[in-house]
C-alpha positions as CSV (number, residue, x, y, z in Angstrom):
1,M,-55.2,35.3,41.5
2,A,-57.8,33.8,39.5
3,E,-60.1,36.0,37.5
4,K,-63.7,36.1,38.3
5,K,-66.2,35.8,35.6
6,T,-69.3,37.9,36.0
7,A,-72.7,36.9,34.8
8,P,-73.6,38.3,31.5
9,T,-76.1,41.1,31.4
10,G,-78.9,41.3,28.8
11,A,-77.5,44.0,26.4
12,H,-73.9,43.0,26.5
13,S,-74.3,39.3,26.8
14,E,-72.3,37.2,24.5
15,E,-73.9,34.5,22.6
16,P,-72.3,31.1,22.7
17,G,-69.4,31.0,20.3
18,G,-68.1,34.5,21.3
19,H,-70.7,36.6,19.4
20,K,-72.2,39.6,21.0
21,G,-75.9,40.4,20.9
22,A,-77.7,42.9,18.7
23,F,-76.7,46.6,18.6
24,P,-78.8,48.2,21.4
25,P,-80.6,50.8,19.2
26,F,-81.6,48.0,16.8
27,A,-82.7,45.7,19.6
28,K,-86.4,44.8,19.2
29,E,-87.1,44.8,22.9
30,T,-86.0,48.5,23.4
31,F,-87.4,49.9,20.1
32,A,-90.7,51.3,21.6
33,S,-88.9,53.1,24.5
34,Q,-86.4,54.6,22.1
35,L,-89.2,56.1,20.0
36,V,-90.8,57.6,23.1
37,W,-87.4,59.2,24.1
38,L,-86.8,60.3,20.6
39,A,-90.2,62.1,20.6
40,I,-89.6,63.7,24.0
41,T,-86.1,64.8,23.0
42,F,-87.4,66.2,19.7
43,V,-90.1,68.2,21.4
44,I,-87.8,69.6,24.0
45,L,-85.2,70.5,21.4
46,Y,-87.9,72.0,19.2
47,L,-89.2,74.1,22.1
48,L,-85.7,75.3,23.1
49,I,-84.8,76.2,19.5
50,S,-88.2,77.9,18.8
51,R,-88.5,79.8,22.1
52,L,-84.8,80.7,22.7
53,A,-82.5,80.3,19.8
54,I,-84.6,81.5,16.9
55,P,-85.7,84.7,18.7
56,R,-82.1,85.5,19.6
57,I,-80.9,84.8,16.0
58,G,-83.8,86.9,14.7
59,G,-82.9,89.7,17.0
60,I,-79.3,89.5,16.0
61,L,-80.3,89.6,12.3
62,A,-82.7,92.5,12.9
63,A,-80.0,94.4,14.8
64,R,-77.5,93.7,12.1
65,T,-79.9,94.8,9.4
66,Q,-80.7,98.0,11.3
67,R,-77.0,98.7,11.9
68,I,-76.3,98.1,8.2
69,E,-79.2,100.4,7.1
70,G,-78.0,103.0,9.7
71,D,-74.5,102.8,8.3
72,F,-75.9,103.2,4.7
73,A,-78.0,106.2,5.8
74,A,-75.0,107.7,7.6
75,A,-72.8,107.1,4.5
76,R,-75.5,108.7,2.3
77,R,-75.8,111.7,4.7
78,M,-72.0,112.1,4.8
79,K,-71.8,111.9,1.0
80,D,-74.5,114.5,0.7
81,E,-72.8,116.7,3.2
82,S,-69.4,116.3,1.4
83,E,-71.0,117.1,-1.9
84,A,-72.7,120.2,-0.4
85,A,-69.4,121.2,1.2
86,L,-67.6,120.7,-2.2
87,A,-70.3,122.8,-3.9
88,A,-69.9,125.5,-1.3
89,Y,-66.2,125.4,-1.6
90,E,-66.3,125.7,-5.4
91,K,-68.8,128.5,-5.1
92,S,-66.7,130.4,-2.6
93,L,-63.6,129.7,-4.8
94,A,-65.4,131.2,-7.8
95,E,-66.5,134.2,-5.8
96,A,-63.0,134.7,-4.5
97,R,-61.6,134.5,-8.1
98,N,-64.2,137.0,-9.2
99,R,-63.4,139.3,-6.3
100,A,-59.7,139.0,-7.0
101,Q,-60.3,139.9,-10.6
102,A,-62.5,142.8,-9.7
103,I,-59.9,144.0,-7.1
104,G,-57.1,143.6,-9.7
105,A,-59.1,145.5,-12.3
106,E,-59.9,148.3,-9.8
107,I,-56.2,148.5,-8.8
108,R,-55.1,148.5,-12.4
109,D,-57.6,151.3,-13.2
110,K,-56.6,153.2,-10.2
111,L,-52.9,152.9,-11.0
112,H,-53.5,153.8,-14.6
113,A,-55.4,156.9,-13.5
114,Q,-52.6,157.8,-11.1
115,G,-50.0,157.3,-13.8
116,E,-52.1,159.4,-16.2
117,E,-52.3,162.2,-13.6
118,R,-48.6,162.0,-13.0
119,R,-47.9,162.0,-16.7
120,K,-50.2,165.1,-17.2
121,A,-48.5,166.9,-14.2
122,L,-45.1,166.0,-15.6
123,E,-46.1,167.2,-19.0
124,A,-47.4,170.4,-17.6
125,R,-44.3,171.0,-15.6
126,L,-42.1,170.2,-18.6
127,N,-44.2,172.4,-20.8
128,T,-43.8,175.2,-18.2
129,Q,-40.0,174.6,-18.1
130,L,-39.9,174.4,-21.9
131,A,-41.7,177.7,-22.2
132,E,-39.3,179.3,-19.6
133,A,-36.3,177.8,-21.5
134,E,-37.7,179.2,-24.8
135,K,-38.1,182.6,-23.2
136,Q,-34.6,182.4,-21.8
137,I,-33.2,181.3,-25.2
138,A,-35.1,184.1,-27.0
139,A,-33.8,186.6,-24.5
140,T,-30.3,185.2,-24.8
141,K,-30.6,185.2,-28.6
142,A,-31.9,188.7,-28.6
143,S,-29.0,189.9,-26.3
144,A,-26.6,187.9,-28.4
145,M,-28.0,189.4,-31.6
146,T,-27.5,192.9,-30.2
147,N,-24.0,192.0,-29.3
148,V,-23.5,190.2,-32.7
149,R,-24.5,193.3,-34.5
150,G,-22.0,195.4,-32.6
151,I,-19.3,192.7,-33.0
152,A,-20.1,192.4,-36.6
153,V,-19.9,196.2,-37.2
154,D,-16.5,196.3,-35.3
155,A,-15.2,193.2,-37.2
156,A,-16.3,194.5,-40.6
157,A,-14.7,197.9,-39.9
158,A,-11.5,196.2,-38.8
159,I,-11.4,193.9,-41.8
160,V,-12.1,196.7,-44.3
161,E,-9.5,198.9,-42.6
162,R,-6.9,196.2,-42.9
163,L,-7.7,195.5,-46.5
164,I,-7.8,199.1,-47.7
165,G,-5.7,200.7,-45.0
166,T,-8.2,203.3,-44.1
167,A,-11.1,203.1,-41.7
168,P,-14.5,203.2,-43.4
169,P,-17.2,205.6,-42.1
170,A,-19.2,204.0,-39.2
171,P,-22.7,204.6,-40.6
172,A,-21.8,202.9,-43.9
173,V,-20.4,199.8,-42.0
174,A,-23.6,199.7,-39.8
175,A,-25.9,199.9,-42.9
176,A,-23.9,197.1,-44.6
177,V,-24.1,194.8,-41.5
178,D,-27.9,195.5,-41.1
179,A,-28.5,194.6,-44.7
180,A,-26.5,191.3,-44.3
181,L,-28.3,190.4,-41.1
182,K,-31.8,190.8,-42.6
183,R,-31.1,188.3,-45.4
C-alpha cells in the first residue's frame, strides 16, 4: 500500500529541504500567549505554595521545635530528678553508715560492760573460792602441824632411843621439838 502524506501543520511543518520550523517556545507567533500562561501558572503555583504548602511546612517545623523543646525539658527534668534521687540516696547511705556505726559502738559498749560484769563476778567468785581454799589450807596446815608436832616428838624419841639405847624423858623431847619448830 502506498503511504499517504498528510499536509503539514504549522508548528511541525518542515521547510523545503527537510528542515523543521522554529522550536515552539521560541516561535515569535506564540510568545505572547506563552507569557500569559506563564503568569497564570506562576500565580496559581504561588497561591498554592503560599496558602497550602508553606503553612503546612511551618506547622511541621513548629511542631518539631515544640517536640524538641519538650524533649529537652523532659530530659532536664529527668536529669534533675536523677540528681535529686542520687543526692537522697547518698544522704540515706551516709545516715545508714552513721546508724551502723552508732549501733556498732552501742553493741561494743554493751558487750564490753557485760564482759566487765562477768569478769567482776568471776573475780568475786574466784576470790571467794580462794578465801575458802586459804581457810581450808590454814585448817589443814594447823591440823598437820598438830600432827607434825606429835610425829616429831615420837620420831625424836625413837631416834634418841636408838642412838643411846634408852628412851629419853617425854617432857624433854617435847621441849626440844617445840624449840626447833619455833625457829
